[in-house]
N, C-alpha and C positions, 0 to 999 in steps of 0.2 A: 656658699652658696654667694654668687657672686650676681649682682643687680644693678641696672642704672636707676636714677632719678635723674632726668634731663639729662645733660651730660655727667654725671657724678657718676664714679664708679664706685660702687660699695661692696664689700666684702664682711658677711655675716660669718662667722666660722659653723661648718656642716655639725661639729661635736653639739655647738650650744642648742642649734634645731633640733640634734636627736635627743640631747639631753631633756631640752622642755617637751619632747613627746608631740612635736609638729610634722613627723612626717605623715602624712594623707589628712591633712586639717584643710577643712574645706567651710570658710567663713559661712553663717549661716543668717547675718545681717550685712548691714550694707558700710557698719564701723562697729570698733569696738564700745563696750558699754560703758557708760559714765554713770554716777550718780547724779541725776537730775535736783535732788534737792541741794547736794551743794555746789554744783557748778548748773544754776539756772537758766545762764545765759549762753550755755555751749551750744552750739551749731555744727551740724557735718559739712564739710567745706571738702571738695575734690582734691586728691592728693597732687593731682596734677597744675591743678591752680598754686602752689605752692613751691616761690622757688628752692633750689638748694641749698644746705646748709655749706659756710663757706669757713672752711678752718685756715689756722696757719699751717705752711707745708710740713707733713711729719706726722700731723695730728691727725687721726684717725676718728672716724664717726663716732664709734663706740669705744668709750673711754671710762677708767675709772672713778668712782664720787668719793671724794675725800670727804665731804659733806654728810652723805650716806654713809660711809666707811664702809663698802661696799665694792667689788669687781665690776669691771663690765661685763663678764661674763654672767656674774650674779644677778645684775640690773636686768639684763637682756632675758635670761630664761626666767626671771620673774612675770617679765613682762608677756613674752610668750605666753607662760603657764597660764596669764591672767584673760588673752584672748582664747585660748583653748577652754577655759572652765568659766568663761562668761562672766569673773568678774569685773568688777566696777574700776575703772581707771580713770587718773586725771585728763582730762584734754589738755592737748597742747596748746601752746600762747604765739598767736601768731597778730601781726599788724596787717593795714591793709599798706600797698605798697604807694609810690609817687608817680608820677610821669618819669619816664626814663628806666625804670625797672622791668624787666619783661615779663614777671609774674604778678598775678593779682596780688597776693600774699606773702610775707617772707615770714619765716619760722624764728621766734625770739626765744622759744623754752621748749623743751621736749623733744629733743633730736632721736633718742633713742624709741619714745613710744612711737615718733614717725617714721623712721626707718623701719623698725619692726614690725606696725603696720603695711607699711611699701612691702616688705617680706612675704608676709603672712596673704595679701592681695594686692596686689600692683595695679588693679582699677576701683581701689576703693576710697571709700570717703572717709574722713578723717573728724572726730570729735574736736571742735579747736572752740578757745575762748577767744574773740576777734578782740583787741585790745582798742579803745578808742585813740589811742596815740597812733600818726601816721609815722613811717619811715624817715627820718630826715635825711636829708640831701647827702650827708657826708656818709653816711651808711650805705649807701647804694653802691 
């Protein structure tokens, strides 16, 4: 499956989508579910208001996690199944942008959750934890 976010082309392997049982998936809510007791300040933000992830050349959106000890496939399938079964999933972390950045927010943590949300519903909202700091000008 290929899709775009602003001008960023993203590819999510069809095998991962099928492994998660997402064929025919229709979201029943505006965003995936977050445990509100753990993330009391999470709020829904429109995906279109968040700028695309910027990675180094040759580095894809979906990557293995040494920290979690799992592959990109395992991470994506787990997130997609979470959407399907309405599991509570942590919100992504974003910061408000400063003048000169063309989008209201910048994603700072949660690219897999972000782009899985976009794949599952391109017009969706995204549960987000808006961090109090703003982007530093050098990060634009």
